[in-house]
mmJSON file of the N, C-alpha and C atoms, coordinates in Angstrom:
{"data_MODEL":{"atom_site":{
"group_PDB":["ATOM","ATOM","ATOM","ATOM","ATOM","ATOM","ATOM","ATOM","ATOM","ATOM","ATOM","ATOM","ATOM","ATOM","ATOM","ATOM","ATOM","ATOM","ATOM","ATOM","ATOM","ATOM","ATOM","ATOM","ATOM","ATOM","ATOM","ATOM","ATOM","ATOM","ATOM","ATOM","ATOM","ATOM","ATOM","ATOM","ATOM","ATOM","ATOM","ATOM","ATOM","ATOM","ATOM","ATOM","ATOM","ATOM","ATOM","ATOM","ATOM","ATOM","ATOM","ATOM","ATOM","ATOM","ATOM","ATOM","ATOM","ATOM","ATOM","ATOM","ATOM","ATOM","ATOM","ATOM","ATOM","ATOM","ATOM","ATOM","ATOM","ATOM","ATOM","ATOM","ATOM","ATOM","ATOM","ATOM","ATOM","ATOM","ATOM","ATOM","ATOM","ATOM","ATOM","ATOM","ATOM","ATOM","ATOM","ATOM","ATOM","ATOM","ATOM","ATOM","ATOM","ATOM","ATOM","ATOM","ATOM","ATOM","ATOM","ATOM","ATOM","ATOM","ATOM","ATOM","ATOM","ATOM","ATOM","ATOM","ATOM","ATOM","ATOM","ATOM","ATOM","ATOM","ATOM","ATOM","ATOM","ATOM","ATOM","ATOM","ATOM","ATOM","ATOM","ATOM","ATOM","ATOM","ATOM","ATOM","ATOM","ATOM","ATOM","ATOM","ATOM","ATOM","ATOM","ATOM","ATOM","ATOM","ATOM","ATOM","ATOM","ATOM","ATOM","ATOM","ATOM","ATOM","ATOM","ATOM","ATOM","ATOM","ATOM","ATOM","ATOM","ATOM","ATOM","ATOM","ATOM","ATOM","ATOM","ATOM","ATOM","ATOM","ATOM","ATOM","ATOM","ATOM","ATOM","ATOM","ATOM","ATOM","ATOM","ATOM","ATOM","ATOM"],
"id":[1,2,3,4,5,6,7,8,9,10,11,12,13,14,15,16,17,18,19,20,21,22,23,24,25,26,27,28,29,30,31,32,33,34,35,36,37,38,39,40,41,42,43,44,45,46,47,48,49,50,51,52,53,54,55,56,57,58,59,60,61,62,63,64,65,66,67,68,69,70,71,72,73,74,75,76,77,78,79,80,81,82,83,84,85,86,87,88,89,90,91,92,93,94,95,96,97,98,99,100,101,102,103,104,105,106,107,108,109,110,111,112,113,114,115,116,117,118,119,120,121,122,123,124,125,126,127,128,129,130,131,132,133,134,135,136,137,138,139,140,141,142,143,144,145,146,147,148,149,150,151,152,153,154,155,156,157,158,159,160,161,162,163,164,165,166,167,168,169,170,171,172,173,174],
"type_symbol":["N","C","C","N","C","C","N","C","C","N","C","C","N","C","C","N","C","C","N","C","C","N","C","C","N","C","C","N","C","C","N","C","C","N","C","C","N","C","C","N","C","C","N","C","C","N","C","C","N","C","C","N","C","C","N","C","C","N","C","C","N","C","C","N","C","C","N","C","C","N","C","C","N","C","C","N","C","C","N","C","C","N","C","C","N","C","C","N","C","C","N","C","C","N","C","C","N","C","C","N","C","C","N","C","C","N","C","C","N","C","C","N","C","C","N","C","C","N","C","C","N","C","C","N","C","C","N","C","C","N","C","C","N","C","C","N","C","C","N","C","C","N","C","C","N","C","C","N","C","C","N","C","C","N","C","C","N","C","C","N","C","C","N","C","C","N","C","C","N","C","C","N","C","C"],
"label_atom_id":["N","CA","C","N","CA","C","N","CA","C","N","CA","C","N","CA","C","N","CA","C","N","CA","C","N","CA","C","N","CA","C","N","CA","C","N","CA","C","N","CA","C","N","CA","C","N","CA","C","N","CA","C","N","CA","C","N","CA","C","N","CA","C","N","CA","C","N","CA","C","N","CA","C","N","CA","C","N","CA","C","N","CA","C","N","CA","C","N","CA","C","N","CA","C","N","CA","C","N","CA","C","N","CA","C","N","CA","C","N","CA","C","N","CA","C","N","CA","C","N","CA","C","N","CA","C","N","CA","C","N","CA","C","N","CA","C","N","CA","C","N","CA","C","N","CA","C","N","CA","C","N","CA","C","N","CA","C","N","CA","C","N","CA","C","N","CA","C","N","CA","C","N","CA","C","N","CA","C","N","CA","C","N","CA","C","N","CA","C","N","CA","C","N","CA","C","N","CA","C","N","CA","C"],
"label_alt_id":[null,null,null,null,null,null,null,null,null,null,null,null,null,null,null,null,null,null,null,null,null,null,null,null,null,null,null,null,null,null,null,null,null,null,null,null,null,null,null,null,null,null,null,null,null,null,null,null,null,null,null,null,null,null,null,null,null,null,null,null,null,null,null,null,null,null,null,null,null,null,null,null,null,null,null,null,null,null,null,null,null,null,null,null,null,null,null,null,null,null,null,null,null,null,null,null,null,null,null,null,null,null,null,null,null,null,null,null,null,null,null,null,null,null,null,null,null,null,null,null,null,null,null,null,null,null,null,null,null,null,null,null,null,null,null,null,null,null,null,null,null,null,null,null,null,null,null,null,null,null,null,null,null,null,null,null,null,null,null,null,null,null,null,null,null,null,null,null,null,null,null,null,null,null],
"label_comp_id":["MET","MET","MET","ASN","ASN","ASN","ASP","ASP","ASP","THR","THR","THR","GLU","GLU","GLU","GLU","GLU","GLU","GLY","GLY","GLY","MET","MET","MET","ARG","ARG","ARG","ARG","ARG","ARG","HIS","HIS","HIS","TRP","TRP","TRP","ASN","ASN","ASN","ASP","ASP","ASP","LYS","LYS","LYS","ARG","ARG","ARG","TRP","TRP","TRP","GLU","GLU","GLU","HIS","HIS","HIS","MET","MET","MET","GLU","GLU","GLU","ARG","ARG","ARG","TYR","TYR","TYR","ILE","ILE","ILE","GLY","GLY","GLY","ARG","ARG","ARG","ILE","ILE","ILE","PHE","PHE","PHE","THR","THR","THR","PRO","PRO","PRO","LEU","LEU","LEU","GLN","GLN","GLN","ARG","ARG","ARG","ILE","ILE","ILE","CYS","CYS","CYS","ALA","ALA","ALA","PHE","PHE","PHE","ASN","ASN","ASN","THR","THR","THR","TYR","TYR","TYR","GLN","GLN","GLN","PHE","PHE","PHE","LYS","LYS","LYS","ASP","ASP","ASP","TYR","TYR","TYR","ASN","ASN","ASN","ALA","ALA","ALA","TYR","TYR","TYR","LYS","LYS","LYS","THR","THR","THR","ASN","ASN","ASN","GLY","GLY","GLY","PHE","PHE","PHE","LEU","LEU","LEU","SER","SER","SER","VAL","VAL","VAL","SER","SER","SER","PRO","PRO","PRO"],
"label_asym_id":["A","A","A","A","A","A","A","A","A","A","A","A","A","A","A","A","A","A","A","A","A","A","A","A","A","A","A","A","A","A","A","A","A","A","A","A","A","A","A","A","A","A","A","A","A","A","A","A","A","A","A","A","A","A","A","A","A","A","A","A","A","A","A","A","A","A","A","A","A","A","A","A","A","A","A","A","A","A","A","A","A","A","A","A","A","A","A","A","A","A","A","A","A","A","A","A","A","A","A","A","A","A","A","A","A","A","A","A","A","A","A","A","A","A","A","A","A","A","A","A","A","A","A","A","A","A","A","A","A","A","A","A","A","A","A","A","A","A","A","A","A","A","A","A","A","A","A","A","A","A","A","A","A","A","A","A","A","A","A","A","A","A","A","A","A","A","A","A","A","A","A","A","A","A"],
"label_entity_id":["1","1","1","1","1","1","1","1","1","1","1","1","1","1","1","1","1","1","1","1","1","1","1","1","1","1","1","1","1","1","1","1","1","1","1","1","1","1","1","1","1","1","1","1","1","1","1","1","1","1","1","1","1","1","1","1","1","1","1","1","1","1","1","1","1","1","1","1","1","1","1","1","1","1","1","1","1","1","1","1","1","1","1","1","1","1","1","1","1","1","1","1","1","1","1","1","1","1","1","1","1","1","1","1","1","1","1","1","1","1","1","1","1","1","1","1","1","1","1","1","1","1","1","1","1","1","1","1","1","1","1","1","1","1","1","1","1","1","1","1","1","1","1","1","1","1","1","1","1","1","1","1","1","1","1","1","1","1","1","1","1","1","1","1","1","1","1","1","1","1","1","1","1","1"],
"label_seq_id":[1,1,1,2,2,2,3,3,3,4,4,4,5,5,5,6,6,6,7,7,7,8,8,8,9,9,9,10,10,10,11,11,11,12,12,12,13,13,13,14,14,14,15,15,15,16,16,16,17,17,17,18,18,18,19,19,19,20,20,20,21,21,21,22,22,22,23,23,23,24,24,24,25,25,25,26,26,26,27,27,27,28,28,28,29,29,29,30,30,30,31,31,31,32,32,32,33,33,33,34,34,34,35,35,35,36,36,36,37,37,37,38,38,38,39,39,39,40,40,40,41,41,41,42,42,42,43,43,43,44,44,44,45,45,45,46,46,46,47,47,47,48,48,48,49,49,49,50,50,50,51,51,51,52,52,52,53,53,53,54,54,54,55,55,55,56,56,56,57,57,57,58,58,58],
"pdbx_PDB_ins_code":[null,null,null,null,null,null,null,null,null,null,null,null,null,null,null,null,null,null,null,null,null,null,null,null,null,null,null,null,null,null,null,null,null,null,null,null,null,null,null,null,null,null,null,null,null,null,null,null,null,null,null,null,null,null,null,null,null,null,null,null,null,null,null,null,null,null,null,null,null,null,null,null,null,null,null,null,null,null,null,null,null,null,null,null,null,null,null,null,null,null,null,null,null,null,null,null,null,null,null,null,null,null,null,null,null,null,null,null,null,null,null,null,null,null,null,null,null,null,null,null,null,null,null,null,null,null,null,null,null,null,null,null,null,null,null,null,null,null,null,null,null,null,null,null,null,null,null,null,null,null,null,null,null,null,null,null,null,null,null,null,null,null,null,null,null,null,null,null,null,null,null,null,null,null],
"Cartn_x":[112.661,113.58,114.471,113.891,113.508,115.523,115.027,115.531,114.85,115.593,115.311,114.924,114.272,113.513,114.615,115.381,116.588,117.355,118.156,118.636,118.336,116.663,116.424,116.403,116.303,116.63,117.547,118.771,120.088,120.547,120.157,120.299,119.299,118.108,116.602,116.793,117.511,117.026,115.514,114.852,113.375,114.08,114.691,115.04,115.491,115.656,116.463,114.931,114.123,112.486,111.946,111.654,111.458,111.22,112.829,113.258,113.179,112.408,112.442,110.649,110.075,108.051,107.832,109.499,108.519,108.988,109.959,110.095,109.214,108.873,107.776,106.503,105.975,104.907,104.89,105.747,105.697,104.939,105.57,105.139,103.566,103.596,102.078,101.507,101.645,100.412,100.641,100.728,101.23,101.52,102.512,103.039,102.076,101.762,101.719,102.602,103.797,105.019,104.507,104.677,103.974,105.706,105.851,106.667,106.729,106.613,106.97,107.68,108.315,109.34,108.809,107.738,107.243,107.437,108.586,108.006,108.489,108.372,109.63,109.694,111.28,112.559,112.208,112.426,112.815,113.685,114.824,116.43,115.584,113.788,113.883,112.513,112.167,110.897,109.317,110.379,109.111,108.896,109.766,109.121,108.183,107.706,106.781,105.514,104.462,102.984,102.632,102.769,102.524,101.178,100.338,99.382,100.463,100.437,101.02,100.427,100.086,99.585,97.617,97.098,96.332,95.632,94.18,93.126,93.157,93.647,93.623,92.194,91.793,90.5,91.111,91.191,91.559,90.58],
"Cartn_y":[171.949,171.025,171.969,171.667,171.86,171.863,170.171,169.173,168.062,167.594,166.029,165.44,164.428,163.129,162.231,162.082,161.399,162.238,163.873,163.915,163.597,163.902,162.994,162.269,161.39,159.364,159.806,160.294,160.078,160.034,161.777,161.643,162.052,161.552,160.963,159.615,158.705,156.93,156.841,155.81,155.683,154.972,154.588,154.706,155.98,157.019,158.222,158.594,158.701,159.03,158.375,157.408,156.266,157.304,156.658,157.513,159.067,160.057,161.051,160.524,160.578,160.263,159.441,158.173,157.739,158.118,160.066,160.629,161.315,162.305,163.228,162.384,161.791,160.708,160.322,160.078,159.727,161.165,162.553,163.554,164.444,164.039,164.317,163.761,163.267,162.261,161.334,160.301,160.075,160.879,160.582,161.56,161.128,161.89,161.386,162.132,161.478,161.689,162.771,163.536,163.812,164.687,164.321,165.05,165.855,167.313,167.83,168.359,168.279,168.264,169.32,170.132,171.15,173.296,172.595,174.355,175.886,176.521,178.04,178.275,178.592,179.27,181.032,182.481,183.172,183.866,184.44,185.575,186.563,187.242,188.483,188.181,187.372,187.082,188.216,189.55,190.641,191.344,191.076,191.477,189.939,188.682,188.003,188.301,187.929,187.697,186.266,185.457,184.035,183.442,182.517,182.413,181.423,180.694,180.817,178.847,179.235,177.434,177.597,176.863,176.986,176.005,176.042,175.182,174.007,173.221,171.75,170.4,169.742,169.563,168.258,166.842,165.264,164.738],
"Cartn_z":[71.296,70.782,69.311,68.973,66.862,66.873,66.551,66.088,65.672,64.567,63.375,64.146,63.753,64.08,64.712,63.346,63.347,64.547,64.787,65.867,67.451,67.242,69.002,68.761,68.137,67.967,68.438,67.958,68.045,70.315,70.187,71.784,72.38,72.494,73.179,72.991,73.631,73.46,74.217,73.511,74.695,76.366,76.557,77.464,78.44,78.086,78.28,78.455,77.451,77.604,79.049,78.783,80.296,81.531,81.457,82.941,83.352,82.307,82.162,82.745,81.613,81.754,83.729,83.826,85.195,86.24,85.906,87.323,87.592,86.524,86.442,86.415,86.166,85.965,87.566,88.909,89.979,90.641,90.452,91.421,90.445,89.438,89.085,87.994,87.183,86.549,84.957,85.112,83.829,82.412,81.885,80.871,79.114,78.726,77.054,76.173,75.707,74.866,73.459,73.087,71.72,71.213,70.27,69.732,68.625,67.991,66.692,66.355,64.503,64.274,63.485,63.356,62.495,62.751,64.306,64.365,63.681,64.024,64.409,64.646,64.17,64.979,63.873,64.512,64.625,64.478,64.086,65.26,66.141,65.711,65.696,66.364,67.165,67.438,67.423,67.822,68.073,66.533,65.47,64.265,63.183,64.498,63.032,64.586,63.766,63.852,63.768,65.467,64.404,65.242,65.232,65.771,66.693,67.577,69.264,69.107,70.619,70.401,70.115,69.444,68.317,69.271,69.103,70.003,69.36,69.182,68.864,69.133,68.684,69.047,68.991,70.167,69.715,69.083],
"occupancy":[1.0,1.0,1.0,1.0,1.0,1.0,1.0,1.0,1.0,1.0,1.0,1.0,1.0,1.0,1.0,1.0,1.0,1.0,1.0,1.0,1.0,1.0,1.0,1.0,1.0,1.0,1.0,1.0,1.0,1.0,1.0,1.0,1.0,1.0,1.0,1.0,1.0,1.0,1.0,1.0,1.0,1.0,1.0,1.0,1.0,1.0,1.0,1.0,1.0,1.0,1.0,1.0,1.0,1.0,1.0,1.0,1.0,1.0,1.0,1.0,1.0,1.0,1.0,1.0,1.0,1.0,1.0,1.0,1.0,1.0,1.0,1.0,1.0,1.0,1.0,1.0,1.0,1.0,1.0,1.0,1.0,1.0,1.0,1.0,1.0,1.0,1.0,1.0,1.0,1.0,1.0,1.0,1.0,1.0,1.0,1.0,1.0,1.0,1.0,1.0,1.0,1.0,1.0,1.0,1.0,1.0,1.0,1.0,1.0,1.0,1.0,1.0,1.0,1.0,1.0,1.0,1.0,1.0,1.0,1.0,1.0,1.0,1.0,1.0,1.0,1.0,1.0,1.0,1.0,1.0,1.0,1.0,1.0,1.0,1.0,1.0,1.0,1.0,1.0,1.0,1.0,1.0,1.0,1.0,1.0,1.0,1.0,1.0,1.0,1.0,1.0,1.0,1.0,1.0,1.0,1.0,1.0,1.0,1.0,1.0,1.0,1.0,1.0,1.0,1.0,1.0,1.0,1.0,1.0,1.0,1.0,1.0,1.0,1.0],
"B_iso_or_equiv":[0.0,0.0,0.0,0.0,0.0,0.0,0.0,0.0,0.0,0.0,0.0,0.0,0.0,0.0,0.0,0.0,0.0,0.0,0.0,0.0,0.0,0.0,0.0,0.0,0.0,0.0,0.0,0.0,0.0,0.0,0.0,0.0,0.0,0.0,0.0,0.0,0.0,0.0,0.0,0.0,0.0,0.0,0.0,0.0,0.0,0.0,0.0,0.0,0.0,0.0,0.0,0.0,0.0,0.0,0.0,0.0,0.0,0.0,0.0,0.0,0.0,0.0,0.0,0.0,0.0,0.0,0.0,0.0,0.0,0.0,0.0,0.0,0.0,0.0,0.0,0.0,0.0,0.0,0.0,0.0,0.0,0.0,0.0,0.0,0.0,0.0,0.0,0.0,0.0,0.0,0.0,0.0,0.0,0.0,0.0,0.0,0.0,0.0,0.0,0.0,0.0,0.0,0.0,0.0,0.0,0.0,0.0,0.0,0.0,0.0,0.0,0.0,0.0,0.0,0.0,0.0,0.0,0.0,0.0,0.0,0.0,0.0,0.0,0.0,0.0,0.0,0.0,0.0,0.0,0.0,0.0,0.0,0.0,0.0,0.0,0.0,0.0,0.0,0.0,0.0,0.0,0.0,0.0,0.0,0.0,0.0,0.0,0.0,0.0,0.0,0.0,0.0,0.0,0.0,0.0,0.0,0.0,0.0,0.0,0.0,0.0,0.0,0.0,0.0,0.0,0.0,0.0,0.0,0.0,0.0,0.0,0.0,0.0,0.0],
"pdbx_formal_charge":[null,null,null,null,null,null,null,null,null,null,null,null,null,null,null,null,null,null,null,null,null,null,null,null,null,null,null,null,null,null,null,null,null,null,null,null,null,null,null,null,null,null,null,null,null,null,null,null,null,null,null,null,null,null,null,null,null,null,null,null,null,null,null,null,null,null,null,null,null,null,null,null,null,null,null,null,null,null,null,null,null,null,null,null,null,null,null,null,null,null,null,null,null,null,null,null,null,null,null,null,null,null,null,null,null,null,null,null,null,null,null,null,null,null,null,null,null,null,null,null,null,null,null,null,null,null,null,null,null,null,null,null,null,null,null,null,null,null,null,null,null,null,null,null,null,null,null,null,null,null,null,null,null,null,null,null,null,null,null,null,null,null,null,null,null,null,null,null,null,null,null,null,null,null],
"auth_seq_id":[1,1,1,2,2,2,3,3,3,4,4,4,5,5,5,6,6,6,7,7,7,8,8,8,9,9,9,10,10,10,11,11,11,12,12,12,13,13,13,14,14,14,15,15,15,16,16,16,17,17,17,18,18,18,19,19,19,20,20,20,21,21,21,22,22,22,23,23,23,24,24,24,25,25,25,26,26,26,27,27,27,28,28,28,29,29,29,30,30,30,31,31,31,32,32,32,33,33,33,34,34,34,35,35,35,36,36,36,37,37,37,38,38,38,39,39,39,40,40,40,41,41,41,42,42,42,43,43,43,44,44,44,45,45,45,46,46,46,47,47,47,48,48,48,49,49,49,50,50,50,51,51,51,52,52,52,53,53,53,54,54,54,55,55,55,56,56,56,57,57,57,58,58,58],
"auth_comp_id":["MET","MET","MET","ASN","ASN","ASN","ASP","ASP","ASP","THR","THR","THR","GLU","GLU","GLU","GLU","GLU","GLU","GLY","GLY","GLY","MET","MET","MET","ARG","ARG","ARG","ARG","ARG","ARG","HIS","HIS","HIS","TRP","TRP","TRP","ASN","ASN","ASN","ASP","ASP","ASP","LYS","LYS","LYS","ARG","ARG","ARG","TRP","TRP","TRP","GLU","GLU","GLU","HIS","HIS","HIS","MET","MET","MET","GLU","GLU","GLU","ARG","ARG","ARG","TYR","TYR","TYR","ILE","ILE","ILE","GLY","GLY","GLY","ARG","ARG","ARG","ILE","ILE","ILE","PHE","PHE","PHE","THR","THR","THR","PRO","PRO","PRO","LEU","LEU","LEU","GLN","GLN","GLN","ARG","ARG","ARG","ILE","ILE","ILE","CYS","CYS","CYS","ALA","ALA","ALA","PHE","PHE","PHE","ASN","ASN","ASN","THR","THR","THR","TYR","TYR","TYR","GLN","GLN","GLN","PHE","PHE","PHE","LYS","LYS","LYS","ASP","ASP","ASP","TYR","TYR","TYR","ASN","ASN","ASN","ALA","ALA","ALA","TYR","TYR","TYR","LYS","LYS","LYS","THR","THR","THR","ASN","ASN","ASN","GLY","GLY","GLY","PHE","PHE","PHE","LEU","LEU","LEU","SER","SER","SER","VAL","VAL","VAL","SER","SER","SER","PRO","PRO","PRO"],
"auth_asym_id":["A","A","A","A","A","A","A","A","A","A","A","A","A","A","A","A","A","A","A","A","A","A","A","A","A","A","A","A","A","A","A","A","A","A","A","A","A","A","A","A","A","A","A","A","A","A","A","A","A","A","A","A","A","A","A","A","A","A","A","A","A","A","A","A","A","A","A","A","A","A","A","A","A","A","A","A","A","A","A","A","A","A","A","A","A","A","A","A","A","A","A","A","A","A","A","A","A","A","A","A","A","A","A","A","A","A","A","A","A","A","A","A","A","A","A","A","A","A","A","A","A","A","A","A","A","A","A","A","A","A","A","A","A","A","A","A","A","A","A","A","A","A","A","A","A","A","A","A","A","A","A","A","A","A","A","A","A","A","A","A","A","A","A","A","A","A","A","A","A","A","A","A","A","A"],
"auth_atom_id":["N","CA","C","N","CA","C","N","CA","C","N","CA","C","N","CA","C","N","CA","C","N","CA","C","N","CA","C","N","CA","C","N","CA","C","N","CA","C","N","CA","C","N","CA","C","N","CA","C","N","CA","C","N","CA","C","N","CA","C","N","CA","C","N","CA","C","N","CA","C","N","CA","C","N","CA","C","N","CA","C","N","CA","C","N","CA","C","N","CA","C","N","CA","C","N","CA","C","N","CA","C","N","CA","C","N","CA","C","N","CA","C","N","CA","C","N","CA","C","N","CA","C","N","CA","C","N","CA","C","N","CA","C","N","CA","C","N","CA","C","N","CA","C","N","CA","C","N","CA","C","N","CA","C","N","CA","C","N","CA","C","N","CA","C","N","CA","C","N","CA","C","N","CA","C","N","CA","C","N","CA","C","N","CA","C","N","CA","C","N","CA","C","N","CA","C","N","CA","C","N","CA","C"],
"pdbx_PDB_model_num":[1,1,1,1,1,1,1,1,1,1,1,1,1,1,1,1,1,1,1,1,1,1,1,1,1,1,1,1,1,1,1,1,1,1,1,1,1,1,1,1,1,1,1,1,1,1,1,1,1,1,1,1,1,1,1,1,1,1,1,1,1,1,1,1,1,1,1,1,1,1,1,1,1,1,1,1,1,1,1,1,1,1,1,1,1,1,1,1,1,1,1,1,1,1,1,1,1,1,1,1,1,1,1,1,1,1,1,1,1,1,1,1,1,1,1,1,1,1,1,1,1,1,1,1,1,1,1,1,1,1,1,1,1,1,1,1,1,1,1,1,1,1,1,1,1,1,1,1,1,1,1,1,1,1,1,1,1,1,1,1,1,1,1,1,1,1,1,1,1,1,1,1,1,1]
}}}
């Protein structure tokens, strides 16, 4: 979403998240919400080489 934590809380309150999580949880499995605010955005993604999805151990 590339928003700040403040912006995310302003647009996505807990009630809205819970509605979406409950709906998707019925179809698939219960969700775990993870919000990351340290994401990258580039004007031209072909001009950069990044480590996309790094393997993270819990």
